[in-house]
C-alpha positions in Angstrom: 28.0 10.8 24.0 27.4 12.8 27.1 24.6 15.4 27.0 25.7 19.0 27.1 23.2 21.2 29.0 22.5 24.9 28.1 24.2 27.4 30.3 22.3 28.2 33.5 20.5 24.8 33.7 21.4 23.1 37.0 19.8 20.2 38.8 18.7 20.8 42.4 16.5 17.7 42.8 16.2 14.1 41.7 13.2 14.9 39.6 15.1 17.5 37.7 18.0 15.2 37.2 15.7 12.5 35.7 13.6 14.9 33.6 13.5 14.0 29.9 12.9 17.7 28.9 14.9 20.2 30.9 14.3 23.7 29.6 11.0 25.6 29.4 11.5 26.2 25.7 12.0 22.5 25.0 8.9 21.7 27.1 6.8 24.1 25.0 8.3 22.8 21.8 7.6 19.2 22.8 3.9 19.9 23.7 3.4 21.8 20.4 5.1 19.1 18.4 3.0 16.3 20.0 -0.2 18.2 19.4 0.6 19.0 15.8 1.6 15.4 15.1 -1.5 13.8 16.6 -3.7 16.4 14.8 -2.4 15.3 11.4 -5.4 13.0 10.6 -7.7 15.9 11.2 -6.2 17.6 8.1 -6.6 14.7 5.7 -9.4 13.8 3.3 -12.5 12.5 4.9 -11.8 14.1 8.3 -14.5 15.9 10.3 -12.8 19.3 9.5 -13.1 18.7 5.8 -9.5 19.7 5.1 -7.1 17.9 2.8 -3.7 19.3 3.8 -2.2 15.9 4.6 -2.6 13.4 1.7 -3.9 10.0 2.7 -0.9 8.1 1.2 1.3 10.1 3.6 -0.8 9.1 6.5 -0.5 5.5 5.4 3.2 5.8 5.3 3.3 7.3 8.8 1.2 4.3 10.0 3.7 1.8 8.5 6.6 3.8 10.0 4.9 3.7 13.4 4.4 -0.1 13.2 8.0 -0.8 12.2 9.3 1.7 14.7 7.9 -0.4 17.6 9.7 -3.5 16.4 13.0 -1.7 15.8 12.8 -0.1 19.3 12.6 -3.7 20.7 15.6 -4.6 18.5 17.4 -1.6 19.9 16.9 -2.9 23.5 18.5 -6.2 22.5 21.3 -5.0 20.2 21.9 -1.4 21.1 21.6 -1.7 24.9 22.5 -5.3 25.5 24.8 -6.1 22.6 23.0 -9.3 21.6 22.0 -9.8 17.9 18.8 -11.3 16.5 17.8 -12.2 13.0 14.4 -13.4 13.9 12.5 -10.2 14.7 10.1 -10.6 11.8 9.3 -14.1 13.1 8.4 -12.7 16.5 6.2 -10.2 14.8 4.4 -13.2 13.1 3.8 -14.7 16.6 2.2 -11.5 17.7 0.2 -11.1 14.5 -1.2 -14.6 14.5 -1.9 -14.6 18.3 -3.9 -11.4 18.0 -5.7 -12.6 15.0 -6.7 -16.0 16.5 -7.8 -14.3 19.7 -10.0 -11.8 17.9 -11.3 -13.9 15.0 -11.7 -17.3 16.7 -12.3 -16.5 20.3 -14.0 -13.2 19.9 -11.7 -11.4 22.3 -11.6 -7.6 21.8 -8.5 -6.2 20.1 -7.6 -4.1 23.1 -7.1 -7.3 25.2 -5.7 -9.4 22.3 -2.9 -6.8 21.8 -1.1 -7.3 25.2 -1.7 -11.0 25.1 -0.1 -11.2 21.7 2.9 -9.2 23.0 3.2 -11.5 26.0 3.1 -14.6 23.8 5.7 -13.2 21.4 7.9 -12.3 24.4 7.7 -15.9 25.8 8.6 -17.3 22.4 11.5 -14.9 22.3 12.7 -16.3 25.7 13.0 -19.8 24.0 15.3 -18.5 21.2 17.2 -16.4 23.7 18.4 -19.4 25.7 21.5 -20.0 23.6 22.7 -16.4 24.5 24.3 -17.6 27.7 26.8 -19.8 25.8 27.3 -18.2 22.4 27.5 -14.6 21.1 28.2 -12.7 17.9 27.9 -14.7 14.6 26.9 -17.9 16.4 24.1 -16.2 18.3 22.9 -14.6 15.0 22.7 -18.1 13.5 20.8 -19.4 16.5 18.2 -16.6 16.3 18.0 -17.2 12.6 16.4 -20.5 13.4 13.3 -18.6 14.6 12.9 -17.3 11.1 12.6 -20.8 9.7 10.9 -22.6 12.6 8.0 -20.2 13.4 6.8 -19.9 9.7 7.0 -23.6 9.4 4.9 -24.2 12.5 2.3 -21.7 11.2 2.1 -23.3 7.8 2.1 -27.0 8.9 1.2 -28.1 12.5 -1.1 -25.1 13.1 -2.5 -24.8 9.5 -6.0 -25.8 10.7 -6.2 -22.6 12.7 -3.9 -20.3 10.8 -4.9 -21.1 7.2 -1.5 -22.4 6.4 0.4 -20.7 3.6 -2.8 -19.0 2.4 -3.0 -17.0 5.6 -6.2 -15.6 7.1 -8.4 -12.5 7.3 -8.0 -10.2 10.3 -10.9 -8.4 11.9 -10.8 -4.6 12.3 -10.3 -3.1 15.8 -13.6 -1.9 17.3 -14.5 0.2 20.3 -18.2 -0.1 21.0 -19.9 0.8 17.7 -16.8 2.6 16.4 -14.9 0.6 13.8 -11.2 1.6 13.1 -11.3 1.1 9.4 -9.5 4.2 8.0 -6.0 5.4 8.0 -7.1 8.3 10.1 -8.5 6.2 12.9 -5.7 3.6 12.7 -3.2 6.4 13.1 -4.2 6.8 16.7 -4.4 3.0 17.3 -0.8 2.7 16.0 0.9 5.9 17.2 -0.3 5.8 20.8 1.4 2.4 21.4 4.4 3.6 19.4 4.8 6.7 21.7 4.3 4.6 24.8 6.8 1.9 23.8 9.3 4.6 22.7 9.1 6.3 26.1 9.4 2.9 27.9 12.5 2.1 25.9 14.0 5.4 26.8 13.3 5.0 30.5 14.8 1.4 30.5 18.2 2.9 30.3 17.5 5.1 33.4 16.7 2.1 35.6 18.8 -0.5 37.3 17.8 -3.1 34.7 18.9 -0.7 31.9 22.2 0.0 33.5 22.8 -3.8 33.9 22.0 -4.4 30.2 24.5 -1.7 29.1 27.1 -3.2 31.4 26.5 -6.6 29.7 27.0 -4.9 26.3 30.2 -3.1 27.3 31.9 -6.0 29.0 30.0 -9.1 30.0 32.9 -10.5 32.1 33.2 -7.4 34.1 29.5 -7.2 34.5 29.5 -10.8 35.9 32.2 -9.9 38.3 30.1 -7.1 39.6 27.3 -9.5 40.4 25.1 -9.1 37.3 23.4 -12.4 36.3 24.2 -12.5 32.6 21.7 -15.2 31.8 18.9 -13.4 33.5 19.5 -10.1 31.9 20.1 -11.5 28.5 16.8 -13.3 28.7 15.1 -10.1 29.8 16.5 -8.3 26.8 15.3 -11.1 24.5 11.9 -11.0 26.2 11.5 -7.3 25.7 12.8 -7.4 22.1 10.2 -10.1 21.2 7.5 -8.4 23.2 7.9 -5.2 21.2 7.9 -7.3 18.0 4.6 -8.9 19.2 3.0 -5.4 19.6 4.2 -4.4 16.1 2.9 -7.7 14.7 -0.5 -7.4 16.2 -0.9 -3.8 14.9 0.4 -4.8 11.5 -2.1 -7.6 11.2 -5.1 -5.5 12.1 -3.9 -2.6 9.9 -3.3 -4.8 6.8 -6.5 -6.8 7.5 -4.9 -10.1 6.3 -1.8 -12.0 7.1 0.3 -14.9 5.9 3.5 -16.5 7.1 5.4 -15.3 4.0 4.7 -11.7 5.1 7.2 -12.1 7.9 10.3 -13.3 6.1 14.0 -13.1 6.7 14.3 -10.1 4.5 12.0 -8.2 6.8 14.3 -9.0 9.7 17.3 -7.8 7.8 15.5 -4.6 6.9 14.8 -3.9 10.5 18.4 -4.6 11.5 19.5 -2.2 8.8 17.1 0.5 10.0 18.7 0.2 13.5 22.2 0.5 12.0 21.3 3.5 9.9 19.5 5.2 12.8 22.1 4.4 15.5 22.1 1.4 17.8 22.1 2.3 21.5 20.4 5.7 21.1 16.7 6.2 22.0 16.1 8.2 18.8 18.1 5.9 16.6 15.1 3.7 15.7 13.1 6.8 14.8 15.7 8.2 12.4 16.5 4.8 10.8 12.9 3.6 10.4 11.8 6.9 8.9 14.7 7.2 6.5 14.6 3.6 5.2 10.8 3.5 5.0 10.9 6.8 3.0 13.5 5.3 0.7 11.2 2.3 0.1 8.4 4.7 -0.7 10.6 6.7 -3.0 11.7 3.5 -4.8 8.0 2.6 -5.3 7.4 6.2 -6.6 10.1 6.1 -9.3 9.6 2.5 -10.3 7.3 3.3 -13.3 9.9 5.8 -14.7 12.8 3.3 -14.2 10.7 0.6 -15.9 10.6 2.8 -19.0 14.2 4.1 -18.8 16.2 1.0 -18.1 15.3 -1.1 -21.2 16.8 1.7 -23.5 19.8 2.4 -21.2 20.6 -1.1 -19.9 19.1 -3.6 -22.3 20.4 -6.6 -20.3 18.2 -5.6 -17.2 15.0 -7.6 -16.7 12.2 -5.0 -16.5 10.1 -7.4 -14.5 12.7 -7.5 -11.7 12.8 -3.7 -11.3 9.8 -3.6 -9.0 11.4 -6.1 -6.6 15.0 -5.0 -6.8 14.9 -1.2 -6.6 13.9 -0.9 -2.9 16.6 -3.4 -1.7 19.1 -1.8 -4.0 18.6 1.6 -2.4 18.7 0.0 1.1 21.9 -1.8 0.4 23.7 1.3 -0.9 22.5 3.4 2.1 23.5 0.7 4.5 27.0 0.3 3.1 27.5 4.1 3.1 26.6 4.3 6.8 28.7 1.3 7.7 31.7 2.9 6.1 31.3 6.6 6.9 29.1 6.7 10.0 28.7 3.3 11.7 27.2 5.0 14.8 24.3 6.1 12.8 22.2 9.3 12.4 21.5 9.5 16.1 25.2 10.1 16.8 25.3 12.9 14.2 22.2 14.3 15.9 24.0 14.4 19.3 27.0 16.2 17.7 24.6 18.7 16.1 22.9 19.4 19.4 26.2 19.8 21.2 27.4 22.3 18.5 24.2 24.3 18.8 24.5 24.5 22.6 28.1 25.6 22.5 27.5 28.4 20.0 29.1 30.9 19.4 32.2 29.2 20.8 34.2 26.9 18.5 34.8 24.3 21.2 
């Protein structure tokens, strides 16, 4: 959907045409919003200010949203911008998580160097599973990428078990900077959110480059793109590399935040969750992963919150329901319902509705 600019805003230079924020009011709002967001840890328990406005569980939820957001942003580059599907995103996260852990725990490499190396390793692995994209697409490509979800955990559990701990997993060292150890939700907030912000801006800017326009051309019509001289194989592989690279960053952050990892922590269901987050948020929109990740993650937190009440309510209301399965089923049940509703009523996601809302606001008080 084309952006509608407020009245009186005209571009007179290339810099203005490429600006992400166009109006002075939006610039002020963006700066204030960023400052408030990154100041949230200062208003939680145990902070230097001594304030407890933001509960620690909320901060932990934001950290988990930030980690997942990075991976879903990578999936948006692949699916939303290039039109290629992947069901192995969690497996690429596992590559990043284990690479970062092995580099820090076994080789003593600092986390700050292990993070980009883990991302690069995951990106290279993504290239391997992206090779079939030249010949197949759609359902068949989904099945090809699904192989990553079985092969990578098997490799971690069997051939590499001596280094990875096999199915038992391994402990992950905390990030450090000199004598400062990032061991709390407050400190990890900055370790997670700074890469999340950088990767989000990078994903947004990809669409404004020659590479991004080529990826979108491949998505819209790959035959026409090839006629125009776009090398389909090269650009599809670039998309797979970027998608897996983002997953590697998320995997590395996830490992050091959780402090322990195992292959079973990166299963197929996690890949499906991430794909659903992108669908709910809106594939092909820069803000789509933000909306989708936040909504679905909050639904999971809500399911966890009401689980004790449902555990007491269901036996009397529905005697045939196994109470022990409520903990495992409630979150996926909410997710399935929300996903079906979006697929039926708004397949373009929340981001599309956000664009409509912005356009209506800018056109006020006119009806059209």
